[in-house]
Each structure stands twice: as C-alpha cells, then as structure tokens.
N, C-alpha and C positions, 0 to 999 in steps of 0.2 A: 588473354587472359582473363580467368573468371573471379567474379566478387564473391563466389560461394565459400562461406565458412565453414570449416569441416569440424566438427568437435570429438570425431571418433576417437584421437589419441586419449583426450580426458578421460573418457568411459571405460579404458582397458584398465585403470586403476581406481575406479569408483565403485562404490557399490548404492543402489537404490535412489539414483537419481537419475532416472527414467525419463520425467518431466522435465528435466533441465532443458534441453534441446528446444522444446517446444516452448518453454519461458523464454528462453534465449530472442527465437525468432520471434517471438510475438512482441518483445521488447525493441527489436529493431524494426519491425513494422510500424507500430504506433509512435516511434521517434521520426520515421519517415513520414507520416503523416500530414505531421505538423501540428497535432492538436496541442495548443497551447493556452487554451482559454479554459477557466480562468487560471492564472498563473497562481503555483501553490509551491511551499517549501516542505521538505521533508526533515525534521529536525532531531539529533539525538540528544538527550537529557540526561542520560547516565547508561550505566551497564544493561538495564532492561527498561527502559523507557523511551518513547518516542513521541513525537507530536507532528501531526500533518497540518499545516497552516494555509488554508486557501482564502486567497481574495476574491469575496463576495460582496464587493461593494453594491449598495441597493437591494439587497436580499433580506427578507427577513426569516424569521426561525420557521416559519408555516409554508415558505417559498422551497425548504430545503428538504431533503428526503434522504438518510444515510440506510444503507442495508448491507449485512454480512451475510454472504452465502458462499458456502464451500469454500473459505478461504480466501473471498474475494471482497474488498469493501469498496462498496459503489455509493458515489456521492452524486445526487440528481440535483440539479437547480432548475425552476422554471417560476419566472414571475406569473404570480395568480391574479393580482387585482392590476387593472389597467391604470388606476389613479385617478384623477381627476381629468375630463372631458376638457374642462377650460383653460388647463395648460397647454400652452404653444411653446416648442422648443425653440430655441433661435439655434442652439448648439447642443448635440446632446453626446456627451462623449462618456457616459459611464455606461457602459455597453449591460445589458441586463436580458441578454440572450439565454436560451437554457442551454444547458450544459450537462454533460456525464462525465465523470473520473472514476476510474477501476483503478484500485490498488490492490496487487496479490500480497497477501500476509504471509510471511512466514511461519513454519510452525510455531506452536505456541505461543503466538501473538494475539490478544484480545483487545478490542475495543475497551477501553475505562471511560470514556464519557465525551461529549461535544458541547462546546458554546459557542456563540456568535457574538462577538463582542467588536465594537467598532469597525464592521465591516468586514472582519475576518473571523471565519469558520474555524476554530482550534478543536482536532480530533486529538485526542491523547490517546495513546496504545501504550501496552505495557506485556512484558515478556513473562509468561508464567509455566516455568518449566516443572514438570512433577516429578517427585522423587527418583521414580523408575528411568526417567530419562536422564538424568543427572549422570555426569561421570563418576566414575565408582573407581577408587585405586584397589588395584588386587596387590596384595601381600606376597613376596617371593620369600620361600621358604630356603633355608641351607640344606634342609635334610631330605634325603632321597625318600621320597612318598611311596608306599607299597600301592601295586596296580592292583585294584578291586574291580576289574570289568567281569 
C-alpha cells in the first residue's frame, strides 16, 4: 500500500490552482521535518485580519528580521550580541538559537505591521481585496436578449 496522496480528482473541477499540489506537498514535508522552534500561533481576529504570534523570548527587535518576497513572509532570528562574558549559566532553559520561519501568504494578504512585546513578536496581517477581485452580482433578465454578435 502506498502513502502517496493523489490530488488529481480535485484538479478536474478546479481552475487556476496549479500551485496547490506543490503547496500541499511542501506543507507535508515541513511538518514531517519537525521544525517547531520557536513556537507560534496563527490567529484570526476578524473576516479580514490575522495575526502571527511568535514566541521570541530573549530576542530584541534588532535580532529579528521580517521580509516579504513573492507572497512568502520570512522571519529570521539570530542573537547578535553575546551579552556579558562575566555571566556563567548554571541552567540555560531559554533557547536563543537562530531560527527561520516562512509563511506563504494567500492572495491579497499584506503585512500591516509588527511589534515585539513581552517576548512575543506580533505580526499583523490584513486582507485587502481590490474592487475588481470582489464578487459581483449578475442580474438575470426575464426578457429575451437580442443576439448582436
């Protein structure tokens, strides 16, 4: 028995989802890799607003870098200053290792802003749908239209 998931039946009735299979496979690969550092939440705060909350304990704002490129939000964290050399840790439970998280943003999702508060990096996202992309209601006429082709 094979563990391969075929999405071919879905593509017969969908148009414009050519990248869906690649996105699904990359999501499966990343979840199998076990990359769970640092922990994060993805929250929905309304119909068109979202927030990503990343636990960035021990990091300062200049240790973090956010970048959006081709619909992918990338968050990099690297501790830049080593702190005082006179400190000897008896136990160091706060991990401050470098990390890189990537989030694929859906169409029309934009990063509104980011803030680091109490060891949590809050990234606010908003969906801005242009008028031409919004659903339009098409009126149905009861009169028989003349064909003017």
